[in-house]
C-alpha positions as CSV (number, residue, x, y, z in Angstrom):
1,K,-25.3,95.9,38.1
2,W,-27.0,96.6,41.4
3,I,-26.7,95.1,44.9
4,L,-29.5,94.8,47.4
5,T,-28.6,94.6,51.1
6,A,-29.6,95.6,54.6
7,G,-27.8,97.0,57.6
8,L,-25.8,100.2,57.7
9,G,-24.7,100.1,61.3
10,G,-21.3,98.8,62.5
11,M,-19.5,96.7,59.9
12,G,-22.6,96.8,57.6
13,G,-21.8,100.4,56.8
14,A,-18.9,99.4,54.6
15,Q,-21.3,97.7,52.1
16,P,-22.4,100.7,50.1
17,L,-18.8,101.9,49.8
18,A,-17.6,98.5,48.7
19,A,-20.4,98.3,46.1
20,T,-19.4,101.7,44.7
21,L,-15.7,100.8,44.6
22,A,-16.7,97.7,42.6
23,G,-18.6,99.8,40.1
24,A,-22.1,98.8,41.2
25,C,-25.2,100.6,42.4
26,S,-26.5,99.5,45.8
27,L,-29.8,99.8,47.6
28,N,-29.1,99.7,51.4
29,I,-32.0,99.1,53.8
30,E,-31.6,100.4,57.3
31,C,-34.2,100.8,60.1
32,Q,-32.4,103.5,62.0
33,Q,-32.3,107.0,60.5
34,S,-29.3,108.0,62.6
35,S,-27.3,105.2,61.0
36,I,-28.3,106.5,57.5
37,D,-27.4,110.1,58.5
38,F,-24.0,109.0,59.7
39,R,-23.3,107.1,56.4
40,L,-24.4,110.1,54.4
41,R,-22.3,112.5,56.4
42,T,-19.2,110.3,56.1
43,R,-20.0,109.7,52.3
44,Y,-20.3,106.0,52.6
45,V,-23.7,106.4,51.1
46,D,-24.5,108.9,48.3
47,K,-28.2,109.6,48.8
48,Q,-31.4,108.5,50.6
49,A,-34.6,107.5,48.8
50,R,-37.9,108.8,50.0
51,D,-39.6,105.3,49.7
52,I,-39.5,102.1,47.7
53,D,-40.8,103.7,44.5
54,D,-38.2,106.4,44.7
55,A,-35.4,103.9,45.5
56,L,-36.2,101.8,42.5
57,A,-36.5,104.8,40.3
58,L,-33.0,105.9,41.4
59,I,-31.6,102.5,40.8
60,K,-33.1,102.4,37.3
61,H,-31.8,105.9,36.6
62,H,-28.2,105.3,37.7
63,T,-27.8,101.8,36.4
64,E,-29.0,102.9,32.9
65,K,-26.4,105.6,33.0
66,G,-23.7,103.3,34.2
67,E,-23.2,105.2,37.4
68,A,-22.1,103.5,40.6
69,V,-24.3,105.2,43.2
70,S,-25.2,104.0,46.7
71,I,-28.8,104.6,47.9
72,A,-30.1,104.3,51.5
73,L,-33.7,103.4,52.2
74,L,-35.3,103.7,55.7
75,G,-37.3,100.6,56.5
76,N,-37.4,97.1,57.9
77,A,-35.7,94.5,55.7
78,A,-38.2,91.9,56.7
79,E,-40.9,94.1,55.1
80,V,-39.0,95.7,52.2
81,L,-37.4,92.5,50.8
82,P,-40.7,90.6,50.4
83,E,-42.2,93.6,48.7
84,L,-39.2,93.8,46.3
85,V,-39.6,90.1,45.5
86,R,-43.3,90.6,44.8
87,R,-42.5,93.4,42.4
88,A,-39.7,91.5,40.7
89,K,-42.1,88.6,40.1
90,A,-44.6,91.1,38.6
91,G,-41.9,92.2,36.1
92,G,-40.1,94.8,38.3
93,P,-36.4,95.2,38.6
94,R,-34.4,92.3,40.1
95,P,-31.0,92.9,41.9
96,D,-28.0,91.1,40.5
97,I,-26.6,90.4,44.0
98,V,-28.5,90.1,47.4
99,T,-26.7,90.0,50.7
100,D,-27.2,91.1,54.3
101,Q,-25.4,92.6,57.3
102,T,-28.2,93.3,59.7
103,S,-27.4,92.5,63.4
104,A,-29.0,89.0,63.1
105,H,-26.3,87.5,65.3
106,D,-28.2,89.0,68.2
107,P,-32.0,88.7,68.0
108,L,-32.3,91.6,70.5
109,A,-30.4,93.8,68.0
110,Y,-32.7,93.0,65.1
111,L,-36.0,94.9,64.8
112,P,-39.0,92.7,64.4
113,L,-41.9,93.7,62.2
114,E,-44.2,93.9,65.2
115,Y,-42.5,96.9,66.6
116,S,-41.6,100.4,65.4
117,F,-38.1,101.7,65.9
118,D,-39.3,103.9,68.8
119,E,-40.8,100.8,70.6
120,W,-37.6,98.7,70.1
121,D,-35.6,99.4,73.2
122,G,-38.6,99.2,75.6
123,A,-40.0,96.0,74.1
124,R,-36.7,94.1,74.2
125,K,-36.2,95.1,77.8
126,A,-39.7,94.3,78.9
127,D,-39.8,90.8,77.3
128,P,-36.4,89.7,75.9
129,T,-37.6,86.1,75.2
130,G,-40.7,87.2,73.3
131,F,-38.8,89.9,71.5
132,A,-36.1,87.4,70.3
133,D,-38.8,85.0,69.1
134,A,-40.5,87.8,67.1
135,S,-37.1,88.8,65.7
136,R,-36.4,85.2,64.5
137,H,-39.8,85.1,62.7
138,S,-39.0,88.4,61.0
139,M,-35.6,87.1,60.0
140,A,-37.4,84.1,58.4
141,K,-39.4,86.5,56.3
142,Q,-36.3,88.3,55.2
143,V,-34.4,85.1,54.4
144,E,-37.4,83.7,52.5
145,A,-37.3,86.8,50.3
146,M,-33.6,86.3,49.8
147,V,-34.2,82.7,48.6
148,G,-36.9,84.1,46.4
149,F,-34.3,86.4,44.7
150,Q,-31.9,83.4,44.4
151,K,-34.6,81.4,42.6
152,A,-35.1,84.4,40.3
153,G,-31.4,84.3,39.3
154,A,-29.7,86.7,41.7
155,E,-26.4,85.8,43.4
156,V,-27.3,85.6,47.1
157,F,-25.1,85.2,50.2
158,D,-24.9,86.5,53.8
159,Y,-21.8,87.6,55.6
160,G,-21.8,85.3,58.6
161,N,-24.3,87.2,60.7
162,N,-26.3,84.0,61.7
163,I,-29.5,85.1,59.9
164,R,-29.9,81.7,58.2
165,T,-29.6,79.8,61.5
166,E,-32.1,82.1,63.2
167,A,-34.5,81.8,60.2
168,K,-34.3,78.0,60.3
169,A,-35.0,78.1,64.1
170,A,-38.1,80.1,63.3
171,G,-39.3,77.4,60.9
172,F,-38.1,78.3,57.5
173,A,-36.7,75.0,56.2
174,D,-34.8,76.4,53.1
175,A,-32.8,79.0,55.1
176,F,-29.5,77.4,54.0
177,A,-30.4,77.5,50.3
178,F,-27.8,80.2,49.8
179,P,-24.3,80.2,51.2
180,G,-22.3,82.5,53.5
181,F,-19.7,84.7,51.8
182,V,-16.6,83.2,53.3
183,P,-17.3,79.5,52.4
184,A,-18.5,80.5,49.0
185,Y,-15.8,83.0,47.9
186,I,-12.9,83.2,50.4
187,R,-12.1,79.5,51.1
188,P,-11.6,78.7,47.4
189,L,-8.9,81.4,47.3
190,F,-7.0,79.6,50.1
191,S,-6.7,76.6,47.8
192,E,-4.8,78.9,45.5
193,G,-2.6,80.2,48.4
194,K,-4.2,83.6,48.7
195,G,-6.9,85.4,50.7
196,P,-7.7,88.7,52.3
197,F,-6.5,87.8,55.7
198,R,-3.3,88.4,57.7
199,W,-0.9,85.6,57.9
200,A,1.3,84.7,60.9
201,A,4.6,82.7,60.6
202,L,5.1,80.5,63.7
203,S,8.6,79.4,62.8
204,G,10.3,82.3,64.5
205,D,12.4,82.9,61.5
206,P,12.3,86.5,60.3
207,A,12.9,85.3,56.7
208,D,9.5,83.6,56.8
């Protein structure tokens, strides 16, 4: 199995390690080389691909050998995901799971397709409103690709980073075709009386 995701900064950096612990390969797209370098240095990510072709070759190699290896790819998810969907439709590899932990909760922290990484900081300071609008349209392209993978049979979800809301605001009507992780997978656990969260007893009784 292999997982396709984006975002290696902040909380997103845990994704490749989680995939490896679960026994899956992962392809992790990140637009900032320093974030990739940090994850490589701390061994959250095993290796970095040179480009998309190299990334897919590595995924093929390690999945065929049954090895759980995490791979980073420098790029913009709004560009890489649509290209991977195009290749999948043409008979290329399709991920088993697609998710996302880019900083979509803040449009100024999401890199639009119109700008390079070096232009990012200056552009968002010069025109924050225009930059945020460009970010939302790039998010829509990424979410549209995620829905494309869902239609192709992949399990798709986000992790509550608001990317679906922003994509819908940019005009992509099917942005909520896939769920968020917590409603889809965690809430059902609560109905069984379990879940990966801390619990607080409000009774004041130490025995509780």
